N, C-alpha and C positions, 0 to 999 in steps of 0.2 A: 956593681952590682945591682938585677936589676930584682925590683919590688917583690915578693912573694905573695900570696896570698891563701893561707890553709885550711883548708874545711874536715874535718872529723863527722864522720855521716855513717848509721848506723842500719842495719840492713837484715830485716829477717832472716831466718830459713825458714821457706818453703815445701808444704805436702801436697803433693798436687794428685788428681784424679780423683781421692775417694772412693775407690771399688767400681760403682759404675759413672761417676762424672768424668767420664775421659776427656781431657784437652776440657775441661769446661769448668771443672772443680779446684778448687784450692784453698788452703790452709795455711795464716801464717804464724809458723811456733816461737815460742820463747826463747830463743837463740839467738843473741845476733852479733852481724858478722861485723869490725868495724875496718871501715877505711879509712887512709889520712890522704886527701889527696892534694899538693901543690900547686900552684899557680905560679908562671912567670920563674919556673926553673930551667934546664936545657932536661926534655925528655930522655927518661930513662934509655938506654940500649943492651946493658947488659943484663945480665945476675935476674930476670925477671921470671917472675911463677906465672905460671898458666891463667891464678886470677887475674893479677895485676895487669898480663896483658890484654884479661876481658873489659879490665877499667878502661884500660886506654883505648881499646876500639870503638868501646861505647862512647866514648867520650871524643874521639871522632868523628863517628856516626851524626854525634846528637850538632858538634858544627857545620856538616855537612847537611843539615835538615835546616840550620838557619841560616845559611849562605854565606857562613864567617871565614874566616883561618881558620884554622885550632891552634887554642892557647897551648904554650906549655906547659908541660904537667910531669910531675911526678907521683906516684901511687906508690903506697905499706898497706896490704891486704891483708889482716889477721883475720881470716875468712871461722866461722863458726863451724859450719859442715864441708867434711872432703865432698871433694870434686867426684862424680859420676857412684853417687852414693843414692838419687834422685829426691836430694833435700834441695833442690834451689840454689846450689853454688852458682852456676854458672848465673843465673837472676838477679842474686846479689849484686854480684861483678857489675851487670850492667845497669842496674836499674840507681846502683851507688855512681855509678860515673855519670848515666844520663842528670841526675837526678843534684849531680853538685855541680855541673859545668851549667847547666839551668840556674841555679842558684847563683852563682857565679858572675852568667852574666844578665844577672837580674830578672829571670825568670820570665821568658821570653816565651816559653813555651806555660802552658798549664799541664795538668798532673794526667788531663785525657790523651795531651797530644804528647807526653813521656809516654805513656801505656801503649799507647800505639808505635813508637820508635823502641822500647824495650819488646813491646811481642814480635814488631818484626825481625829483629838480631835473636831472639828467640824460636821465632816460628809459631810459639801458641801460647797462650795469654796466661796460663792458669796456675804457674809461680811469679811471673813479671806483675799479675794483679796486686795478690794479697803481700808481697815482696813492698807494695807502695802504699795498700791502703788497710794493709791489717785485718786480722776478723777471718771468717769464711766466706770465697768470693767468688759468684757465680760470674762467669763472664763467658762472652761471644760473639765471634765475628756477627757484627752487622752487614760491609761492605767489607771488599777487598781490602781498605787501608784502617777500617775504622771498626770499633768495639764497645758495644755494651756491656754492663756490667752490675751487681748486684751487691748490700751486704745483705750474709745471709744471717739470721739468729740464733742461736746456738747457745745447749744444754753448759752447766760444770764441769767440764772434764777433762782430766789429765791424757797425755796424752804419751803410751810407751814408742820408746823408739830403736829398733835393733837395726843398728849399722854395722853391717859385714864389710871384713879387711877388706875382701876384694869386688872390685865396684862393677859396675853395669854398664858400657856407654850405651849413652840415649840410642846414636845411629842403629847400632845395632837388638836393641829395645824395638825398635819399629820395624824395621826390615824382618822382623817375624809374625807382624800382623798382617791380616789380610784385607785385602783388597774392595771385598766387598763382605756384608754378612746379610745370614738370613733374616725374611718379615720377621720369625719368630726370637731367633738374639736381637735383631733392633728392638722388639717391641718388649723384650725379658728386659733391656736396658735403658730403656727411656721411659718406663713405668715404675721403675725403681731408683731410676737417679729424681725422679718426680715425689717417690715416696720419700725419700733421701732428706732433700729439702723440707717436707713437710716434716717428719720425722725432730728436724732440730731445730726448728720451727717451736714445733709444741712439746717440745722438748720430750719427745716418747720414744727414750732412750732401748725400749725393748723393743724396737720397731727395726733399728739400725743393723742389725744383724743383717736382715734380708735386703732391707733397702741397698747396702751394699753390697750385693751376691752379683758380682760382674761376671759378663761371658767376651766381651768385646777386647778387651789386655794381658789379666792376670793369666786366662787359663793357658793362651799363648805366650804369655812371658816367663812362663813357671817349665817352659820347657830347656830356656838361658839358668833358670833358678830353680835345681829340679826340690829344694824342701820345701820350697813357698807352702804349699799346701800342709805339711807338717807340724810348717812356723804357726799356722792361721790355726791349726786344732788344736796347736798347744798353747797360744794366745785364751783363746776361746774354755780350751779347761778351767785357767787359772783364772778365770773372768771376766777377762774382756769384754766390751760392748759389742766390739766390730773390731776386725783389723784389714790392712792392704797394703800392695806394692805402691812405697812410695815414690810417685813418679813413675819413672823408668825404672827403678828398681838401684839398688837391690836393697836399700832399706825399705825395713815394713815398718808399719806404724799399727799400733793398736789404743782405740777409744777406750778409757777405764776410770771409774766412776769415785775411785778412789783412789791417796797414795798409799797402803797396805794394796790393795791390788794392782793399782801400777808396777811396784815392784813383785809380784809373784809372777803378773804377765812377764814380765822383760827378763826375769831368770829364767824363766820357761821357754820364750823365745829362745834366748841365750842356748840353752840347753840343748833345743831340739837344731838349731842349728851347730851347734861341737857335734852330737848325733850323729851329721852329712858328714864330717870332716873338714869341716869352716869354722874360722874366725872370726868374731866381733867384740862389740862392746854396746854396752843401752844407755838410753838416756831417758831419763822421765821428765816429761818437760811439757806445758798446753799452752792452750792458742793464744797468742799474743793479739789482742786490741788495739795494739798501734802499730803502724807499717813502718817506712822509713823516717829516720828524725838525724837531724841535728843537733851536735850540743854546741 
């Protein structure tokens, strides 16, 4: 029997956009998926879940990138977040697969190259970047195949998550967005994204709500998820510092200054969802300073 090498990799869930930071801002959450990857066994062909398939596809893409024949691998993906809820589940799978294959091969790629590969698979960097590096990341496309990023400083905040039972396909959520925006909306969002980075860095929690007042994607996506703004209002009335549609949805996230407020906000958001005849659950978490790691 061929010798096997097994890795246990842990990848954080992520929340992207943060209101006005469309396709450029993302935060790592203290909710880690665990992926067990064994190299040297026959590749799984049956009974694979969607997460496992994404991991294996990412491994295959890594080997294409380095110009080698893919190693056989088996995958067990214990996901911390459900697919299609805007919490970076696909990025977790892809980042986990790429970084693990890279480690198995002696790290021929640095983390920046791994980010570029993960972004090529994802289509945008705002989940992959915090999944790799942790914290709040600003990541932008420099050229067709290169990205630059920076870690953003942030205050000590909790995050209340509302995770509806019903998901929202990213492709569908992107299709509702316009191909062009007015100058007024462009100025509105760009100025508030700048304000958001400044508010986080300077710990101006009082500025977060206005800084995350988006016109680029949340109004359009509320047509697919009608209770969105009622949930925002419920979060604000319960003490949230700011709230946003996580990624393409359907989850909603809210910054909170302490645990009591976070619990109140989570309960209020869930009640607002239930008032729309929808079901879900809540999670209280925090920003993870740590990105992907191996044990």
